[in-house]
N, C-alpha and C positions, 0 to 999 in steps of 0.2 A: 511644380514649376515644368509643366509640359512643353512649353515653348523651348526652355532651355535645354531641358533633356532631350528633345528630338534632334537638336543640332550640335551638341559638343562633340559627338563622334567625328562630325566633318572636320573639325578644329584638332583633332588627335588630343583633346584634353583627356587626362586620367584623373577620374575623381570617383570616389567610393561611395556607398549608399549613406553613411553617416556624414560625411562632408555635403552631400547633397541635400540632406535633412537639414543641416544647420544653415544653408543657405536659403533653404526653403522658409524657415522660421524667420530669418532676418528679412526675407522678402515681404512677407507678411506684415511684419513691424514696419518696415520702411513704407510699404503702401498706405497702411493706415496713417502714420504720422503725418506723411506728405500731405494727406488732404486738408490738414489744418496747420501745418508748419511751413509748408512750401521749401522743402529740402531740395527739390527738383522741379524743373519746368515739365520733365517728361511724366506724364499721369497715367498713360494707357498700359494695363498690367502687361501685355506682350511686349511693349516697347521697353518697359523697365528690366524685364528679364534679358532682353537682348541688348539694350544699349549701357546697361549698367552692370549686370551680372555677367553675362557672357564676355563683353568687352574687358572686363576685369580678370576674367579666367584666361583669357588670350594673353594678357599681360603677364600673368602669373607664370605661364609656359616658359618665358624666358628668364626667370629667376630660380636660381637653386640656393636656396637658403638652407644653412646647416643649423643643428642645433645651437642655442646661444648666440647666433648672429642676429643683427639688428637692422631693421627696415623702417624707414621713415616715410610715411604718406604725405606729400606736401599739397596742401590745399584740399583735404580730403572730402569736403563737402558732406554728402550723405553716407560717407564711409567707403567710397569706391576710389581706388581699387583695393584700399588697405584691409577692408573687412574681408572680402573673398580670399585674398593672399593669406590672411591670418588663417583662415579655415584651411587652406591648402597645406600651409607650413605651421603648424600649432605650436612647436618647439621654438620658434624664433620670437624675438621681442619685436613688437609692432608699434611705432609711435604714430598717432594721429595729430596731425597739425592743421589747424585752421583759426582764421580770425574771428569766425564767428561762433560764439560760445553755444549758442542752442543746438547747433548741429553736433558739437563735441558730447554735450550732455545727453544727447539721444543715443550716440554710439556708445558711450559709456554704460548707459543703463541698460542698453542691449546686450552688451558684453557680460555684465553683471549678471543678468537674468538668463542668459544662455550659458554661463559658465565658461566663458572665454577669458582666459587668464594671460599675464605677461604681457600686458598692454599698458600704454601711457598716452596721456592726452595733453597735448599742448595748445593752450589758447593764447597765440601770439602772431605777430607777422614773420614771413619768411626772412626778411632782411634782420630781424631782431634774433631769430634762431640762430643763424649763421655766425653770429657774434657772440652768442652764450657760450662760456667755457664749458659747460656740461654737455654740450650738443655738438660743438664745432669738431670736425674731423673725427667724430665717433661712429658714424653709421657705416654698415657694410653696403646697403643699398639704400638709394632714395627713389621713390617711384612719383610720377605726376601724371596726370591725365587731363588734358586741356586746361592747364593753369595759366599758361602765360607763353608769349611769343619766346622762341627758343633761346635767343640770346640772353633774354632776361631770366628765363628758366634755369640756365647754366649758373648764372650768378647766384640765384638763389640756393641751388642744390649743391654745388661743387664744395664749397666751405664745410658742408655738413659732413661730408665724405671722408672716410679714411683713404689714405694713398692705397690704390688698388681696389677701392670700391666702385661701385657702378650706380650711374644714373639711368633708369630705364624709364623713358618718356613716350607716352602714347600721344600721337599728333596726326592730323590730317597730313596725306602726303604732298609734300611741296619741296622741290629741289631747292627754290630760291630761298625759303627759311633756312635750309641747311647752309647754304652758301653765305648768307648773311650772318651765320652764327659762328663763321670760321675764327673771328677775331677773338670772341668771348671764349671760345672752347679752348683756344691756345692760351689765353690770358689767364685763365683759371686753372690751368693744369691738367686739362682734360684732352681725351682723344675719342673721336668717334670709331667705335668698333665694328658694330653691326647695325644692318637696317633690315627690318622685317615688314612686308607689306601684306595686308590683309583687307578683306571687305567683310562687313556684317551681313547676315540675310536680308533678302528683299531689296538687291541692287543698290545698297548703300555705296557711298562714295569711298573710294581707296584710302585706307588709313595706313599707319605704319607705327611700329615699335621702334624707337632709337635706343641703342645701348652705348652708353659712353663711359669709360673708365678713367679714373683718376690716376694720374702717373706721377704727379709732383704736388707738393702742397700748394693751396691757393693762397695768393698774397694776403696779408692780414687786413688790407684796406677794403677788401671785398667780404660780403656783400655791402654795397654803400647803403647810407640811410634810407630808412623807409620812403619809398615813393621815387627815388631817383633812378634805380634800375628799370623801371617800366618807363619813366620819362625820358631817361638819356642811355638807351641799351647800348652795350659795347658795340 
């Protein structure tokens, strides 16, 4: 992964040779399957390394998972950012959630063949996950990358978090989006703690990692039934 290896120092990402080797193997698998399965619209190898792998590692910088803690990747798609985060924090339990089974099947097979353990795959909608008693308020961290408008994402994610847990959301930089999320953040028992701005190489538009902490339990009526959060955001 020459493109990734040449820029990670700029972003102060600490990664060892074994972790880089695992990411390289997953990169090969992802590029091969993406030719036939359409996991991502991004096809060019350099762009895959930057827009999927580097972007995921930047998100991982702002997460500090301890052994035994749990992280859920909400709308994982092709395994980003969850798979790179799992490589960086091998002792954590990582849940991959997506409504498209073929994507989860690819990630599951890759994990099995790469010897990545302590992972779980959830073929379901986010609204259903948040009302599942085995998942609700069980997670230490929920991560999401370009999943939904922030008020919608907060409604998806907050019910899954333990009190004290974190939602780590990668978004394009938008003051308006944050302002329009104030009600949802308060209603779901969250507070916005940190905002980290960054750009990817080659003049990419400014992006941000938002870190929200859950301070009180989310009302049991959230998340609302499938489709409603997106149709009628808080």
